[in-house]
C-alpha positions in Angstrom: 0.0 0.0 0.0 2.8 2.4 1.0 4.7 1.6 -2.2 1.6 2.2 -4.3 1.1 5.7 -2.6 4.8 6.6 -3.2 4.5 5.5 -6.8 1.3 7.8 -7.2 3.0 10.7 -5.5 6.1 10.2 -7.8 3.8 10.1 -10.8 2.0 13.3 -9.7 5.3 15.0 -9.1 6.6 14.1 -12.5 3.5 15.5 -14.2 3.8 18.6 -12.1 7.5 19.0 -13.1 6.7 18.4 -16.8 4.1 21.2 -16.7 6.6 23.5 -15.2 9.1 22.6 -17.9 6.4 23.3 -20.6 5.8 26.7 -18.9 9.5 27.6 -19.2 9.6 26.4 -22.8 6.6 28.6 -23.7 8.2 31.6 -22.0 11.3 31.1 -24.0 9.4 30.7 -27.3 7.4 33.8 -26.5 10.5 35.9 -26.1 12.0 34.3 -29.1 8.9 35.2 -31.3 9.1 38.7 -29.9 12.8 39.0 -30.8 12.2 37.6 -34.3 9.4 40.1 -34.7 11.7 42.9 -33.9 14.4 41.6 -36.2 12.0 41.2 -39.1 10.7 44.8 -38.5 14.4 46.1 -38.3 15.0 44.6 -41.7 11.8 45.6 -43.5 10.2 48.7 -41.9 11.5 52.2 -41.5 12.7 53.7 -38.3 9.5 55.8 -38.2 7.2 52.8 -38.5 9.2 50.9 -35.9 9.0 53.9 -33.6 5.2 54.0 -34.1 4.9 50.3 -33.3 7.2 50.8 -30.3 4.9 53.5 -29.0 1.9 51.2 -29.4 3.5 48.5 -27.3 4.7 51.1 -24.8 1.1 52.5 -24.6 -0.1 49.0 -23.9 2.4 48.3 -21.1 1.7 51.8 -19.6 -2.0 50.9 -19.5 -1.3 47.6 -17.8 1.3 48.9 -15.4 -1.0 51.7 -14.2 -4.4 50.0 -14.1 -3.3 46.7 -12.7 -2.2 48.5 -9.4 0.4 45.7 -9.3 -2.3 43.3 -8.1 -1.0 40.4 -10.2 2.3 40.5 -8.2 0.3 40.9 -5.1 -1.6 37.8 -5.9 1.5 35.8 -6.2 2.6 37.1 -2.8 -0.6 36.7 -0.8 -2.4 33.6 -2.2 0.3 31.2 -0.8 -0.5 32.7 2.6 -4.2 31.5 2.4 -4.7 28.1 3.7 -8.2 27.1 2.4 -8.6 26.7 -1.3 -12.1 28.2 -1.3 -10.7 31.3 0.1 -7.9 31.5 -2.4 -10.3 31.3 -5.3 -12.7 33.8 -3.6 -9.8 36.3 -3.2 -8.6 35.9 -6.8 -12.2 36.3 -8.1 -12.9 39.5 -6.2 -9.5 40.9 -7.2 -10.3 40.0 -10.8 -13.6 42.1 -10.7 -11.7 45.1 -9.4 -9.1 44.9 -12.1 -11.5 44.3 -15.0 -13.9 47.1 -13.8 -11.0 49.5 -13.3 -9.7 48.7 -16.8 -13.1 49.3 -18.5 -13.5 52.6 -16.7 -10.0 53.8 -17.6 -10.7 52.9 -21.3 -13.8 55.0 -21.3 -11.9 57.9 -19.7 -9.0 57.6 -22.2 -11.4 57.7 -25.1 -12.5 61.2 -23.9 -8.8 62.2 -24.0 -8.0 60.8 -27.5 -6.5 63.8 -29.1 -4.5 64.9 -26.1 -3.1 61.3 -25.5 -2.3 60.5 -29.1 -0.5 63.9 -29.5 1.5 63.1 -26.2 2.6 59.7 -27.3 2.7 59.9 -31.1 3.1 63.5 -31.9 0.1 63.2 -34.1 -3.7 62.9 -33.7 -4.7 59.3 -34.2 -8.0 58.3 -35.8 -10.6 56.6 -33.5 -10.1 53.1 -35.0 -6.3 53.1 -34.5 -6.7 54.6 -31.0 -9.3 51.9 -30.1 -7.1 49.2 -31.2 -4.3 50.4 -28.9 -6.7 50.4 -26.0 -7.8 46.9 -26.8 -4.1 45.8 -26.7 -3.6 47.5 -23.3 -6.8 46.0 -21.7 -6.0 42.5 -23.2 -2.5 42.6 -21.8 -3.9 43.6 -18.4 -6.5 40.8 -18.4 -4.1 38.1 -19.6 -1.4 39.2 -17.0 -3.9 38.9 -14.2 -5.1 35.5 -15.3 -1.6 34.2 -15.7 -0.4 35.3 -12.3 -3.6 33.9 -10.7 -3.0 30.4 -12.1 0.6 30.5 -11.1 -0.4 31.5 -7.5 -2.3 28.3 -7.1 0.2 26.3 -9.1 -2.2 25.5 -11.9 0.5 25.3 -14.6 -1.9 23.6 -17.0 -4.0 26.7 -17.4 -1.1 29.1 -17.1 0.5 27.3 -20.2 -2.8 28.0 -22.1 -2.6 31.7 -21.3 1.1 31.8 -22.4 0.0 30.2 -25.7 -2.7 32.8 -26.1 -0.1 35.5 -25.5 2.0 34.2 -28.4 -0.6 34.1 -31.1 -0.9 37.8 -31.6 2.9 38.0 -32.3 2.8 35.2 -34.7 -0.1 36.6 -36.8 1.6 40.1 -36.8 4.4 38.5 -39.1 1.9 38.8 -41.9 1.7 42.6 -41.5 5.5 42.8 -41.3 5.9 40.8 -44.6 3.4 43.2 -46.1 5.5 46.3 -44.9 2.2 47.6 -43.3 2.3 48.7 -39.7 -1.4 49.4 -39.7 -2.1 45.8 -40.7 0.3 44.6 -37.9 -1.8 46.7 -35.4 -5.2 45.2 -36.6 -3.8 41.7 -36.5 -2.2 42.1 -33.2 -5.2 43.7 -31.5 -7.8 41.4 -33.1 -5.9 38.2 -32.0 -5.5 39.6 -28.5 -9.2 40.2 -28.2 -10.1 36.6 -29.4 -7.5 35.3 -26.9 -9.0 37.1 -24.0 -12.5 36.0 -24.9 -11.3 32.5 -25.2 -9.7 32.4 -21.9 -12.7 34.0 -20.2 -15.0 31.4 -21.6 -12.5 28.6 -20.5 -12.2 30.0 -17.0 -15.9 30.2 -16.5 -16.4 26.7 -18.0 -13.9 24.9 -15.8 -14.7 26.9 -12.6 -18.4 27.5 -13.2 -19.6 26.0 -9.8 -17.0 27.9 -7.8 -17.8 31.1 -9.5 -21.6 30.8 -9.1 -21.2 29.9 -5.4 -19.1 33.1 -4.9 -21.5 35.2 -6.8 -24.6 33.8 -4.9 -23.3 33.6 -1.3 -20.3 36.0 -1.0 -20.7 38.8 -3.6 -22.2 41.7 -1.8 -21.2 45.1 -0.7 -20.4 43.9 2.8 -18.3 41.0 1.8 -16.8 42.3 -1.3 -13.4 43.0 0.5 -13.4 39.9 2.7 -11.3 38.2 4.1 -10.2 41.7 5.1 -6.7 40.7 6.3 -5.7 39.5 2.9 -7.2 42.4 1.0 -5.6 44.7 3.6 -2.2 43.2 2.7 -3.0 43.5 -1.0 -4.0 47.1 -0.6 -0.8 47.8 1.2 1.4 46.2 -1.3 -0.5 47.7 -4.3 -0.7 51.2 -2.7 3.1 51.3 -2.3 4.1 49.5 -5.5 1.6 51.3 -7.8 3.2 54.6 -7.2 6.6 53.1 -8.0 5.2 51.6 -11.2 3.7 55.1 -12.1 7.2 56.6 -11.4 8.9 54.0 -13.5 6.4 54.5 -16.3 6.8 58.2 -16.0 10.5 57.9 -16.4 10.1 55.7 -19.5 7.5 58.2 -20.8 9.8 61.1 -20.3 12.9 59.5 -21.9 10.7 58.5 -24.9 9.1 62.0 -25.1 12.6 63.6 -25.0 13.7 61.3 -27.9 10.5 62.0 -29.8 10.8 65.8 -29.4 14.5 65.7 -30.3 14.7 63.0 -33.1 11.0 62.2 -34.0 9.6 58.8 -34.5 12.9 57.8 -36.3 14.7 58.3 -33.1 12.2 56.5 -31.2 12.6 53.6 -33.5 16.5 53.7 -33.2 16.1 53.9 -29.4 13.6 51.1 -29.3 15.7 48.6 -31.4 18.7 49.0 -29.1 16.5 48.6 -26.0 14.6 45.7 -27.5 17.9 43.8 -28.2 18.9 44.4 -24.5 15.5 43.3 -23.4 16.2 39.7 -24.4 17.9 39.5 -21.0 14.4 39.6 -19.5 13.7 36.4 -21.4 16.4 34.8 -19.0 14.8 36.5 -16.0 11.3 35.5 -16.8 12.4 31.9 -17.6 14.1 31.6 -14.2 11.6 33.7 -12.3 8.7 31.7 -13.3 9.6 29.1 -10.7 12.2 31.2 -8.6 9.7 33.8 -7.4 7.3 31.3 -5.8 10.2 29.2 -4.5 12.1 32.1 -2.8 8.9 33.6 -1.4 8.2 30.4 0.5 11.8 30.0 1.4 12.0 33.5 2.9 9.3 32.6 5.4 11.3 29.6 6.8 14.9 30.4 6.0 15.6 34.1 5.5 19.4 33.9 5.3 19.3 31.3 2.4 16.6 33.1 0.5 18.6 36.4 0.7 21.8 34.7 -0.5 20.0 32.9 -3.4 18.3 36.2 -4.5 21.7 38.0 -4.4 23.6 35.3 -6.2 21.0 35.0 -8.9 20.7 38.7 -9.5 24.6 39.0 -10.0 24.4 36.2 -12.5 21.8 38.0 -14.5 24.1 41.1 -14.7 27.2 39.1 -15.6 25.2 37.3 -18.3 24.0 40.5 -19.9 27.6 41.8 -20.1 28.9 38.5 -21.4 26.1 38.2 -24.2 26.7 41.8 -25.4 30.4 41.3 -25.7 29.9 38.0 -27.6 27.5 39.8 -30.1 30.1 42.5 -30.6 32.9 40.1 -31.1 30.9 38.2 -33.7 29.9 41.6 -35.3 33.7 42.5 -35.6 34.8 39.2 -36.9 31.9 38.6 -39.3 31.1 42.1 -40.2 30.3 41.4 -43.9 28.1 38.5 -43.2 26.2 39.6 -40.1 24.4 42.6 -41.7 21.1 42.1 -39.8 19.5 42.8 -36.5 20.8 43.0 -33.7 24.3 43.1 -35.3 23.3 46.3 -37.2 22.9 48.1 -33.9 25.7 50.4 -32.7 28.2 48.7 -30.4 27.9 51.3 -27.6 24.0 51.2 -27.8 24.1 47.4 -27.7 26.3 47.2 -24.6 24.3 49.9 -22.8 21.0 48.2 -23.8 22.0 44.8 -22.5 23.5 46.1 -19.3 20.5 48.2 -18.5 18.2 45.2 -18.8 20.8 43.2 -16.8 20.3 45.6 -14.0 16.6 45.6 -14.3 16.5 41.8 -14.5 18.6 41.7 -11.3 16.3 44.3 -9.7 13.2 42.0 -10.4 15.1 39.0 -8.9 15.5 40.9 -5.6 11.8 41.8 -5.2 10.1 38.5 -4.1 12.4 38.2 -1.0 11.3 41.6 0.3 7.6 41.2 -0.6 7.5 37.8 1.2 8.8 39.1 4.6 6.9 42.4 4.9 4.2 44.6 3.5 6.2 47.7 4.5 8.1 48.0 1.1 8.9 51.6 0.0 9.5 50.7 -3.7 8.4 54.2 -4.6 11.4 55.7 -2.9 13.7 53.5 -5.0 12.0 54.5 -8.3 11.9 58.2 -7.5 15.4 58.5 -6.5 16.6 56.5 -9.7 14.4 58.5 -11.9 15.6 61.8 -10.4 19.3 60.7 -10.9 18.6 59.6 -14.6 16.5 62.6 -15.5 19.0 65.0 -14.0 21.7 63.5 -16.2 19.6 63.6 -19.3 18.5 67.3 -18.5 22.1 68.4 -18.3 22.6 66.8 -21.8 19.7 68.6 -23.3 20.7 72.0 -21.8 24.1 71.4 -23.3 22.6 70.7 -26.8 24.4 67.3 -27.0 21.5 65.0 -27.0 22.0 61.7 -28.8 20.5 58.2 -28.8 23.7 56.9 -27.0 23.1 59.3 -24.1 19.3 58.5 -24.0 20.2 54.8 -23.5 22.8 55.6 -21.0 20.3 57.5 -18.9 18.1 54.4 -19.0 21.2 52.3 -17.9 21.8 54.7 -15.1 18.1 54.4 -14.0 18.2 50.6 -13.9 21.6 50.5 -11.9 20.3 52.8 -9.3 17.2 50.7 -9.0 19.2 47.5 -8.4 21.7 49.1 -6.0 18.9 50.4 -3.8 16.9 47.2 -3.8 20.0 45.1 -2.8 20.6 47.5 0.1 16.9 47.4 1.1 17.0 43.5 1.2 20.0 43.6 3.3 18.3 45.9 5.9 15.2 43.7 5.9 17.4 40.6 6.5 19.4 42.4 9.2 16.4 43.7 11.2 14.3 40.5 10.7 17.0 38.5 12.6 16.6 40.5 15.7 
């Protein structure tokens, strides 16, 4: 009997491990598709078109960053603390209602500000159809991110893998628009597929969790119980309140850097800036791949073994930085040796921009790796202070550059790298203080 139980547990563990492996594979494939998409654009579209598309993606990520209130990351941190599975699903469902409602209201508000927002982000008044497609992309990314993190929080890798697949489809179909050299077609294909993906996952979630959802709606969904259990929503509100201002600050910094580039070099400059940054962003593929299982692991480890969790976070963050430096130098060496052959993206990017782009995302990846340790041990995380100080340092640097009339894409990327470095150094120092005081 005992042998049979051990065999069953081993079989279940093997299935669970395989699903996590599939998740990591899908994450790698998603990043690979995104990289190939950028590479195809670099070789077929103009800098202006690439700049427009980059602003579309930035607008979507800005929408997600602000309206999510960082609730998806809060879900990852808080759900493991809840013991009863019924309470976990209730907590996730009520959080989803808030995120979706906030997203829809924000969409309506942004429609009223169409001309102002489109001028601000694109230096041009967009027609309503194009503007609407950008809002669809933003809302879809918000919804799928929440669903993905929710499934991960309850270790349901089967559904999280489905969500990952649905996030890949828009990128695959967008290749048709790239081959046609038509950025508008790319936008329609991308937004349309995202809309279908969101509708599909919404139907699937309801179908497989119908009874649980109906019970919550019938018995526990009223004004009095909307924010119960209070202790968990209090923790979520605390994490979200502090981190959302940090996200807004980080988004504001990215917006200002892009706006400065747009005003000085137009969409062509934004396109050049984006290509260099996108090359460096491949480091986040490594971070995402590792973090998919590392974040839940280190969050749980920090509760029972703080010193070990701190050490693992520090070691992994340094490995991310070293990897970013190594990869950028390898690309440059190949670029120098095979200059006549490697005349395509990312080898066509200026060497200085390439190094700075990779290094910036190395620091950002390391910064992300440091976060779960802190969030697992305390709700009193002042991320906003980190983001504000980093932004002020980087913006002060770029301001002096503008005042001296020496603006260039190199210096814009350098300011981004400086911002990322400051974030990482402050987060590392914060984690050390948390470890030090928690041991007393």
